[in-house]
PyMOL commands that place a pseudoatom at each C-alpha (Angstrom):
pseudoatom trace, name=CA, resn=MET, resi=1, chain=A, elem=C, hetatm=0, pos=[14.277, 54.362, -46.690]
pseudoatom trace, name=CA, resn=LYS, resi=2, chain=A, elem=C, hetatm=0, pos=[15.762, 52.056, -44.040]
pseudoatom trace, name=CA, resn=LYS, resi=3, chain=A, elem=C, hetatm=0, pos=[16.691, 49.517, -46.730]
pseudoatom trace, name=CA, resn=LEU, resi=4, chain=A, elem=C, hetatm=0, pos=[18.433, 52.213, -48.744]
pseudoatom trace, name=CA, resn=ILE, resi=5, chain=A, elem=C, hetatm=0, pos=[20.509, 53.351, -45.760]
pseudoatom trace, name=CA, resn=LEU, resi=6, chain=A, elem=C, hetatm=0, pos=[21.302, 49.762, -44.755]
pseudoatom trace, name=CA, resn=GLY, resi=7, chain=A, elem=C, hetatm=0, pos=[22.336, 48.969, -48.323]
pseudoatom trace, name=CA, resn=ALA, resi=8, chain=A, elem=C, hetatm=0, pos=[24.627, 52.004, -48.447]
pseudoatom trace, name=CA, resn=LEU, resi=9, chain=A, elem=C, hetatm=0, pos=[26.235, 51.041, -45.139]
pseudoatom trace, name=CA, resn=LEU, resi=10, chain=A, elem=C, hetatm=0, pos=[26.728, 47.444, -46.253]
pseudoatom trace, name=CA, resn=PHE, resi=11, chain=A, elem=C, hetatm=0, pos=[28.247, 48.563, -49.560]
pseudoatom trace, name=CA, resn=SER, resi=12, chain=A, elem=C, hetatm=0, pos=[30.675, 50.929, -47.867]
pseudoatom trace, name=CA, resn=SER, resi=13, chain=A, elem=C, hetatm=0, pos=[31.769, 48.343, -45.300]
pseudoatom trace, name=CA, resn=VAL, resi=14, chain=A, elem=C, hetatm=0, pos=[32.709, 45.840, -47.989]
pseudoatom trace, name=CA, resn=ALA, resi=15, chain=A, elem=C, hetatm=0, pos=[35.012, 48.432, -49.581]
pseudoatom trace, name=CA, resn=SER, resi=16, chain=A, elem=C, hetatm=0, pos=[34.296, 47.100, -53.038]
pseudoatom trace, name=CA, resn=PHE, resi=17, chain=A, elem=C, hetatm=0, pos=[34.003, 49.657, -55.822]
pseudoatom trace, name=CA, resn=ALA, resi=18, chain=A, elem=C, hetatm=0, pos=[35.483, 50.584, -59.180]
pseudoatom trace, name=CA, resn=ILE, resi=19, chain=A, elem=C, hetatm=0, pos=[37.247, 53.928, -59.456]
pseudoatom trace, name=CA, resn=ARG, resi=20, chain=A, elem=C, hetatm=0, pos=[40.241, 55.146, -61.387]
pseudoatom trace, name=CA, resn=PRO, resi=21, chain=A, elem=C, hetatm=0, pos=[42.626, 57.025, -59.122]
pseudoatom trace, name=CA, resn=PRO, resi=22, chain=A, elem=C, hetatm=0, pos=[44.747, 59.955, -60.314]
pseudoatom trace, name=CA, resn=VAL, resi=23, chain=A, elem=C, hetatm=0, pos=[47.997, 58.981, -62.020]
pseudoatom trace, name=CA, resn=VAL, resi=24, chain=A, elem=C, hetatm=0, pos=[50.965, 58.807, -59.645]
pseudoatom trace, name=CA, resn=GLU, resi=25, chain=A, elem=C, hetatm=0, pos=[54.544, 59.015, -60.871]
pseudoatom trace, name=CA, resn=ILE, resi=26, chain=A, elem=C, hetatm=0, pos=[57.472, 58.420, -58.558]
pseudoatom trace, name=CA, resn=SER, resi=27, chain=A, elem=C, hetatm=0, pos=[60.970, 59.256, -59.764]
pseudoatom trace, name=CA, resn=GLY, resi=28, chain=A, elem=C, hetatm=0, pos=[64.168, 61.090, -58.912]
pseudoatom trace, name=CA, resn=ASP, resi=29, chain=A, elem=C, hetatm=0, pos=[64.195, 62.686, -55.480]
pseudoatom trace, name=CA, resn=ASN, resi=30, chain=A, elem=C, hetatm=0, pos=[60.714, 61.267, -54.822]
pseudoatom trace, name=CA, resn=GLY, resi=31, chain=A, elem=C, hetatm=0, pos=[61.923, 57.651, -55.189]
pseudoatom trace, name=CA, resn=GLY, resi=32, chain=A, elem=C, hetatm=0, pos=[61.100, 55.010, -57.772]
pseudoatom trace, name=CA, resn=ARG, resi=33, chain=A, elem=C, hetatm=0, pos=[61.966, 51.384, -58.429]
pseudoatom trace, name=CA, resn=LEU, resi=34, chain=A, elem=C, hetatm=0, pos=[64.788, 49.749, -56.512]
pseudoatom trace, name=CA, resn=ASN, resi=35, chain=A, elem=C, hetatm=0, pos=[66.977, 49.990, -59.626]
pseudoatom trace, name=CA, resn=GLY, resi=36, chain=A, elem=C, hetatm=0, pos=[66.478, 53.777, -59.704]
pseudoatom trace, name=CA, resn=ASN, resi=37, chain=A, elem=C, hetatm=0, pos=[64.044, 53.867, -62.623]
pseudoatom trace, name=CA, resn=ALA, resi=38, chain=A, elem=C, hetatm=0, pos=[60.782, 55.787, -62.448]
pseudoatom trace, name=CA, resn=TRP, resi=39, chain=A, elem=C, hetatm=0, pos=[57.463, 54.125, -61.649]
pseudoatom trace, name=CA, resn=SER, resi=40, chain=A, elem=C, hetatm=0, pos=[53.977, 55.213, -62.712]
pseudoatom trace, name=CA, resn=SER, resi=41, chain=A, elem=C, hetatm=0, pos=[50.547, 53.974, -61.703]
pseudoatom trace, name=CA, resn=LYS, resi=42, chain=A, elem=C, hetatm=0, pos=[49.792, 53.937, -65.452]
pseudoatom trace, name=CA, resn=GLU, resi=43, chain=A, elem=C, hetatm=0, pos=[51.548, 50.548, -65.314]
pseudoatom trace, name=CA, resn=LEU, resi=44, chain=A, elem=C, hetatm=0, pos=[48.630, 49.120, -63.306]
pseudoatom trace, name=CA, resn=LYS, resi=45, chain=A, elem=C, hetatm=0, pos=[46.792, 48.038, -66.456]
pseudoatom trace, name=CA, resn=GLY, resi=46, chain=A, elem=C, hetatm=0, pos=[46.610, 44.933, -68.600]
pseudoatom trace, name=CA, resn=LYS, resi=47, chain=A, elem=C, hetatm=0, pos=[46.620, 42.538, -65.642]
pseudoatom trace, name=CA, resn=VAL, resi=48, chain=A, elem=C, hetatm=0, pos=[44.909, 42.322, -62.299]
pseudoatom trace, name=CA, resn=HIS, resi=49, chain=A, elem=C, hetatm=0, pos=[47.298, 44.117, -59.930]
pseudoatom trace, name=CA, resn=VAL, resi=50, chain=A, elem=C, hetatm=0, pos=[47.529, 44.033, -56.173]
pseudoatom trace, name=CA, resn=LEU, resi=51, chain=A, elem=C, hetatm=0, pos=[49.322, 47.059, -54.766]
pseudoatom trace, name=CA, resn=PHE, resi=52, chain=A, elem=C, hetatm=0, pos=[50.571, 47.129, -51.203]
pseudoatom trace, name=CA, resn=TYR, resi=53, chain=A, elem=C, hetatm=0, pos=[51.244, 50.643, -49.908]
pseudoatom trace, name=CA, resn=VAL, resi=54, chain=A, elem=C, hetatm=0, pos=[53.085, 50.167, -46.643]
pseudoatom trace, name=CA, resn=ASP, resi=55, chain=A, elem=C, hetatm=0, pos=[54.623, 52.147, -43.812]
pseudoatom trace, name=CA, resn=PRO, resi=56, chain=A, elem=C, hetatm=0, pos=[57.847, 50.232, -42.966]
pseudoatom trace, name=CA, resn=ASP, resi=57, chain=A, elem=C, hetatm=0, pos=[56.823, 50.263, -39.297]
pseudoatom trace, name=CA, resn=GLU, resi=58, chain=A, elem=C, hetatm=0, pos=[53.716, 48.253, -40.316]
pseudoatom trace, name=CA, resn=LYS, resi=59, chain=A, elem=C, hetatm=0, pos=[55.542, 45.923, -42.725]
pseudoatom trace, name=CA, resn=ASP, resi=60, chain=A, elem=C, hetatm=0, pos=[54.392, 42.698, -41.062]
pseudoatom trace, name=CA, resn=LEU, resi=61, chain=A, elem=C, hetatm=0, pos=[50.769, 43.717, -40.501]
pseudoatom trace, name=CA, resn=ASN, resi=62, chain=A, elem=C, hetatm=0, pos=[49.475, 42.017, -43.657]
pseudoatom trace, name=CA, resn=ASN, resi=63, chain=A, elem=C, hetatm=0, pos=[52.005, 39.221, -44.127]
pseudoatom trace, name=CA, resn=HIS, resi=64, chain=A, elem=C, hetatm=0, pos=[49.117, 36.761, -43.902]
pseudoatom trace, name=CA, resn=ALA, resi=65, chain=A, elem=C, hetatm=0, pos=[47.513, 38.431, -46.938]
pseudoatom trace, name=CA, resn=SER, resi=66, chain=A, elem=C, hetatm=0, pos=[50.796, 38.366, -48.888]
pseudoatom trace, name=CA, resn=GLU, resi=67, chain=A, elem=C, hetatm=0, pos=[51.273, 34.687, -48.084]
pseudoatom trace, name=CA, resn=ALA, resi=68, chain=A, elem=C, hetatm=0, pos=[47.683, 33.864, -49.058]
pseudoatom trace, name=CA, resn=LEU, resi=69, chain=A, elem=C, hetatm=0, pos=[48.164, 35.611, -52.407]
pseudoatom trace, name=CA, resn=ALA, resi=70, chain=A, elem=C, hetatm=0, pos=[51.481, 33.829, -53.020]
pseudoatom trace, name=CA, resn=ALA, resi=71, chain=A, elem=C, hetatm=0, pos=[49.873, 30.474, -52.210]
pseudoatom trace, name=CA, resn=GLU, resi=72, chain=A, elem=C, hetatm=0, pos=[47.329, 31.026, -55.004]
pseudoatom trace, name=CA, resn=LYS, resi=73, chain=A, elem=C, hetatm=0, pos=[50.112, 30.930, -57.634]
pseudoatom trace, name=CA, resn=PHE, resi=74, chain=A, elem=C, hetatm=0, pos=[48.155, 33.194, -59.970]
pseudoatom trace, name=CA, resn=ASP, resi=75, chain=A, elem=C, hetatm=0, pos=[49.131, 33.159, -63.653]
pseudoatom trace, name=CA, resn=LEU, resi=76, chain=A, elem=C, hetatm=0, pos=[51.735, 35.923, -63.964]
pseudoatom trace, name=CA, resn=LYS, resi=77, chain=A, elem=C, hetatm=0, pos=[50.505, 36.691, -67.490]
pseudoatom trace, name=CA, resn=LYS, resi=78, chain=A, elem=C, hetatm=0, pos=[47.249, 37.873, -65.885]
pseudoatom trace, name=CA, resn=TYR, resi=79, chain=A, elem=C, hetatm=0, pos=[48.322, 38.956, -62.387]
pseudoatom trace, name=CA, resn=ALA, resi=80, chain=A, elem=C, hetatm=0, pos=[51.019, 41.163, -60.867]
pseudoatom trace, name=CA, resn=SER, resi=81, chain=A, elem=C, hetatm=0, pos=[51.864, 42.630, -57.492]
pseudoatom trace, name=CA, resn=VAL, resi=82, chain=A, elem=C, hetatm=0, pos=[53.510, 45.903, -56.547]
pseudoatom trace, name=CA, resn=ALA, resi=83, chain=A, elem=C, hetatm=0, pos=[54.775, 46.976, -53.141]
pseudoatom trace, name=CA, resn=VAL, resi=84, chain=A, elem=C, hetatm=0, pos=[55.184, 50.713, -52.687]
pseudoatom trace, name=CA, resn=ILE, resi=85, chain=A, elem=C, hetatm=0, pos=[57.037, 51.559, -49.504]
pseudoatom trace, name=CA, resn=ASN, resi=86, chain=A, elem=C, hetatm=0, pos=[56.145, 54.818, -47.754]
pseudoatom trace, name=CA, resn=MET, resi=87, chain=A, elem=C, hetatm=0, pos=[59.724, 55.532, -46.684]
pseudoatom trace, name=CA, resn=ASP, resi=88, chain=A, elem=C, hetatm=0, pos=[58.862, 58.953, -45.276]
pseudoatom trace, name=CA, resn=ALA, resi=89, chain=A, elem=C, hetatm=0, pos=[56.565, 57.348, -42.679]
pseudoatom trace, name=CA, resn=THR, resi=90, chain=A, elem=C, hetatm=0, pos=[59.335, 56.029, -40.452]
pseudoatom trace, name=CA, resn=TRP, resi=91, chain=A, elem=C, hetatm=0, pos=[62.336, 57.196, -38.480]
pseudoatom trace, name=CA, resn=LEU, resi=92, chain=A, elem=C, hetatm=0, pos=[64.433, 54.316, -39.904]
pseudoatom trace, name=CA, resn=PRO, resi=93, chain=A, elem=C, hetatm=0, pos=[67.260, 55.450, -42.212]
pseudoatom trace, name=CA, resn=ASN, resi=94, chain=A, elem=C, hetatm=0, pos=[66.663, 54.903, -45.924]
pseudoatom trace, name=CA, resn=SER, resi=95, chain=A, elem=C, hetatm=0, pos=[69.889, 52.866, -46.215]
pseudoatom trace, name=CA, resn=ILE, resi=96, chain=A, elem=C, hetatm=0, pos=[68.529, 50.275, -43.770]
pseudoatom trace, name=CA, resn=LEU, resi=97, chain=A, elem=C, hetatm=0, pos=[65.160, 50.223, -45.538]
pseudoatom trace, name=CA, resn=GLU, resi=98, chain=A, elem=C, hetatm=0, pos=[66.772, 49.769, -48.940]
pseudoatom trace, name=CA, resn=GLY, resi=99, chain=A, elem=C, hetatm=0, pos=[68.680, 46.720, -47.675]
pseudoatom trace, name=CA, resn=ALA, resi=100, chain=A, elem=C, hetatm=0, pos=[65.462, 45.250, -46.311]
pseudoatom trace, name=CA, resn=LEU, resi=101, chain=A, elem=C, hetatm=0, pos=[63.706, 45.926, -49.629]
pseudoatom trace, name=CA, resn=GLU, resi=102, chain=A, elem=C, hetatm=0, pos=[66.457, 44.161, -51.560]
pseudoatom trace, name=CA, resn=ASP, resi=103, chain=A, elem=C, hetatm=0, pos=[65.977, 41.143, -49.260]
pseudoatom trace, name=CA, resn=LYS, resi=104, chain=A, elem=C, hetatm=0, pos=[62.204, 41.252, -49.858]
pseudoatom trace, name=CA, resn=GLN, resi=105, chain=A, elem=C, hetatm=0, pos=[62.798, 41.460, -53.608]
pseudoatom trace, name=CA, resn=LYS, resi=106, chain=A, elem=C, hetatm=0, pos=[64.806, 38.223, -53.394]
pseudoatom trace, name=CA, resn=LYS, resi=107, chain=A, elem=C, hetatm=0, pos=[62.071, 36.530, -51.347]
pseudoatom trace, name=CA, resn=TYR, resi=108, chain=A, elem=C, hetatm=0, pos=[59.282, 37.747, -53.667]
pseudoatom trace, name=CA, resn=PRO, resi=109, chain=A, elem=C, hetatm=0, pos=[60.956, 38.073, -57.106]
pseudoatom trace, name=CA, resn=ASN, resi=110, chain=A, elem=C, hetatm=0, pos=[57.629, 38.500, -58.920]
pseudoatom trace, name=CA, resn=THR, resi=111, chain=A, elem=C, hetatm=0, pos=[56.698, 41.592, -56.915]
pseudoatom trace, name=CA, resn=LEU, resi=112, chain=A, elem=C, hetatm=0, pos=[57.808, 45.012, -58.105]
pseudoatom trace, name=CA, resn=TYR, resi=113, chain=A, elem=C, hetatm=0, pos=[59.181, 47.116, -55.227]
pseudoatom trace, name=CA, resn=VAL, resi=114, chain=A, elem=C, hetatm=0, pos=[58.931, 50.910, -55.332]
pseudoatom trace, name=CA, resn=LYS, resi=115, chain=A, elem=C, hetatm=0, pos=[60.263, 53.503, -52.872]
pseudoatom trace, name=CA, resn=ASP, resi=116, chain=A, elem=C, hetatm=0, pos=[58.047, 56.497, -52.099]
pseudoatom trace, name=CA, resn=LEU, resi=117, chain=A, elem=C, hetatm=0, pos=[60.443, 58.908, -50.387]
pseudoatom trace, name=CA, resn=GLU, resi=118, chain=A, elem=C, hetatm=0, pos=[58.089, 61.908, -50.199]
pseudoatom trace, name=CA, resn=LYS, resi=119, chain=A, elem=C, hetatm=0, pos=[54.602, 60.410, -49.619]
pseudoatom trace, name=CA, resn=VAL, resi=120, chain=A, elem=C, hetatm=0, pos=[53.692, 61.022, -53.258]
pseudoatom trace, name=CA, resn=VAL, resi=121, chain=A, elem=C, hetatm=0, pos=[51.013, 58.314, -53.175]
pseudoatom trace, name=CA, resn=VAL, resi=122, chain=A, elem=C, hetatm=0, pos=[49.525, 59.590, -49.892]
pseudoatom trace, name=CA, resn=LYS, resi=123, chain=A, elem=C, hetatm=0, pos=[49.218, 63.074, -51.380]
pseudoatom trace, name=CA, resn=LYS, resi=124, chain=A, elem=C, hetatm=0, pos=[47.774, 62.001, -54.758]
pseudoatom trace, name=CA, resn=TRP, resi=125, chain=A, elem=C, hetatm=0, pos=[45.544, 59.194, -53.439]
pseudoatom trace, name=CA, resn=ASP, resi=126, chain=A, elem=C, hetatm=0, pos=[44.207, 60.935, -50.348]
pseudoatom trace, name=CA, resn=GLY, resi=127, chain=A, elem=C, hetatm=0, pos=[41.196, 58.947, -49.162]
pseudoatom trace, name=CA, resn=ILE, resi=128, chain=A, elem=C, hetatm=0, pos=[42.370, 55.819, -50.967]
pseudoatom trace, name=CA, resn=VAL, resi=129, chain=A, elem=C, hetatm=0, pos=[45.452, 55.019, -48.899]
pseudoatom trace, name=CA, resn=LYS, resi=130, chain=A, elem=C, hetatm=0, pos=[46.103, 55.840, -45.270]
pseudoatom trace, name=CA, resn=ASP, resi=131, chain=A, elem=C, hetatm=0, pos=[49.413, 57.279, -44.177]
pseudoatom trace, name=CA, resn=ASP, resi=132, chain=A, elem=C, hetatm=0, pos=[51.404, 55.400, -41.522]
pseudoatom trace, name=CA, resn=ASP, resi=133, chain=A, elem=C, hetatm=0, pos=[49.522, 52.156, -42.233]
pseudoatom trace, name=CA, resn=SER, resi=134, chain=A, elem=C, hetatm=0, pos=[49.416, 49.041, -44.375]
pseudoatom trace, name=CA, resn=ASN, resi=135, chain=A, elem=C, hetatm=0, pos=[47.095, 49.327, -47.383]
pseudoatom trace, name=CA, resn=ILE, resi=136, chain=A, elem=C, hetatm=0, pos=[46.131, 46.727, -49.981]
pseudoatom trace, name=CA, resn=ILE, resi=137, chain=A, elem=C, hetatm=0, pos=[44.515, 47.846, -53.237]
pseudoatom trace, name=CA, resn=VAL, resi=138, chain=A, elem=C, hetatm=0, pos=[43.271, 45.583, -56.036]
pseudoatom trace, name=CA, resn=PHE, resi=139, chain=A, elem=C, hetatm=0, pos=[43.119, 46.955, -59.592]
pseudoatom trace, name=CA, resn=ASP, resi=140, chain=A, elem=C, hetatm=0, pos=[41.246, 45.365, -62.471]
pseudoatom trace, name=CA, resn=LYS, resi=141, chain=A, elem=C, hetatm=0, pos=[42.806, 45.021, -65.924]
pseudoatom trace, name=CA, resn=ALA, resi=142, chain=A, elem=C, hetatm=0, pos=[41.610, 48.505, -66.890]
pseudoatom trace, name=CA, resn=GLY, resi=143, chain=A, elem=C, hetatm=0, pos=[43.402, 50.124, -63.946]
pseudoatom trace, name=CA, resn=ASN, resi=144, chain=A, elem=C, hetatm=0, pos=[40.311, 50.704, -61.813]
pseudoatom trace, name=CA, resn=ILE, resi=145, chain=A, elem=C, hetatm=0, pos=[40.365, 50.088, -58.083]
pseudoatom trace, name=CA, resn=ILE, resi=146, chain=A, elem=C, hetatm=0, pos=[37.937, 47.285, -57.341]
pseudoatom trace, name=CA, resn=TYR, resi=147, chain=A, elem=C, hetatm=0, pos=[38.847, 46.539, -53.709]
pseudoatom trace, name=CA, resn=LYS, resi=148, chain=A, elem=C, hetatm=0, pos=[40.867, 48.079, -50.934]
pseudoatom trace, name=CA, resn=ILE, resi=149, chain=A, elem=C, hetatm=0, pos=[41.834, 47.324, -47.385]
pseudoatom trace, name=CA, resn=ASN, resi=150, chain=A, elem=C, hetatm=0, pos=[43.297, 49.918, -45.036]
pseudoatom trace, name=CA, resn=GLY, resi=151, chain=A, elem=C, hetatm=0, pos=[44.935, 48.473, -41.942]
pseudoatom trace, name=CA, resn=LYS, resi=152, chain=A, elem=C, hetatm=0, pos=[45.083, 44.831, -40.925]
pseudoatom trace, name=CA, resn=ALA, resi=153, chain=A, elem=C, hetatm=0, pos=[43.145, 42.601, -43.297]
pseudoatom trace, name=CA, resn=SER, resi=154, chain=A, elem=C, hetatm=0, pos=[40.703, 40.213, -41.676]
pseudoatom trace, name=CA, resn=ASP, resi=155, chain=A, elem=C, hetatm=0, pos=[40.541, 36.610, -42.852]
pseudoatom trace, name=CA, resn=LYS, resi=156, chain=A, elem=C, hetatm=0, pos=[37.179, 37.439, -44.434]
pseudoatom trace, name=CA, resn=GLN, resi=157, chain=A, elem=C, hetatm=0, pos=[38.694, 40.363, -46.358]
pseudoatom trace, name=CA, resn=VAL, resi=158, chain=A, elem=C, hetatm=0, pos=[41.584, 38.195, -47.609]
pseudoatom trace, name=CA, resn=LYS, resi=159, chain=A, elem=C, hetatm=0, pos=[39.077, 35.606, -48.884]
pseudoatom trace, name=CA, resn=GLU, resi=160, chain=A, elem=C, hetatm=0, pos=[36.962, 38.322, -50.538]
pseudoatom trace, name=CA, resn=MET, resi=161, chain=A, elem=C, hetatm=0, pos=[40.060, 39.821, -52.147]
pseudoatom trace, name=CA, resn=ILE, resi=162, chain=A, elem=C, hetatm=0, pos=[41.249, 36.474, -53.528]
pseudoatom trace, name=CA, resn=SER, resi=163, chain=A, elem=C, hetatm=0, pos=[37.770, 35.669, -54.854]
pseudoatom trace, name=CA, resn=LEU, resi=164, chain=A, elem=C, hetatm=0, pos=[37.578, 39.063, -56.537]
pseudoatom trace, name=CA, resn=ILE, resi=165, chain=A, elem=C, hetatm=0, pos=[41.015, 38.575, -58.107]
pseudoatom trace, name=CA, resn=LYS, resi=166, chain=A, elem=C, hetatm=0, pos=[39.998, 35.159, -59.464]
pseudoatom trace, name=CA, resn=ASN, resi=167, chain=A, elem=C, hetatm=0, pos=[36.803, 36.635, -60.916]
pseudoatom trace, name=CA, resn=ASN, resi=168, chain=A, elem=C, hetatm=0, pos=[38.763, 39.387, -62.668]
pseudoatom trace, name=CA, resn=LEU, resi=169, chain=A, elem=C, hetatm=0, pos=[41.613, 37.335, -64.117]
for i in range(1, 169): cmd.bond("trace and resi %d" % i, "trace and resi %d" % (i + 1))
show_as sticks, trace
zoom trace
């Protein structure tokens, strides 16, 4: 019995699993891509995807993870990244945030940036992402979540995430 409980605790602390979250669509008054087009989580298939869901007030919390992923230079035919910005989680005006997102898009041209103006992802993915935080979610090619980090990623978690991505490419 003790081994079973210990195993369950160890499994839950690693935050490694495979689930398919409900489909999220962001468009119109709810936000969408920087160019105004709609975005859907249905697009998180066919490649290994890393999705950052970030409160703008926590935008720098996981820069080390972003930089580690960029340094890997993953094959873009097999890997993609998406940054969904929880724009309703801050007091900053959307016009200032949009300018910052356009700058980020220039710095990271291979990342798709999406604005979530009404916490659509928080509402649909309750328990998967945390509001007012920085979240990193890894999806396999089938669109299943295989790893997630809520809050500041430790160096160990970044290494685990990169290893998992490599194993799923």
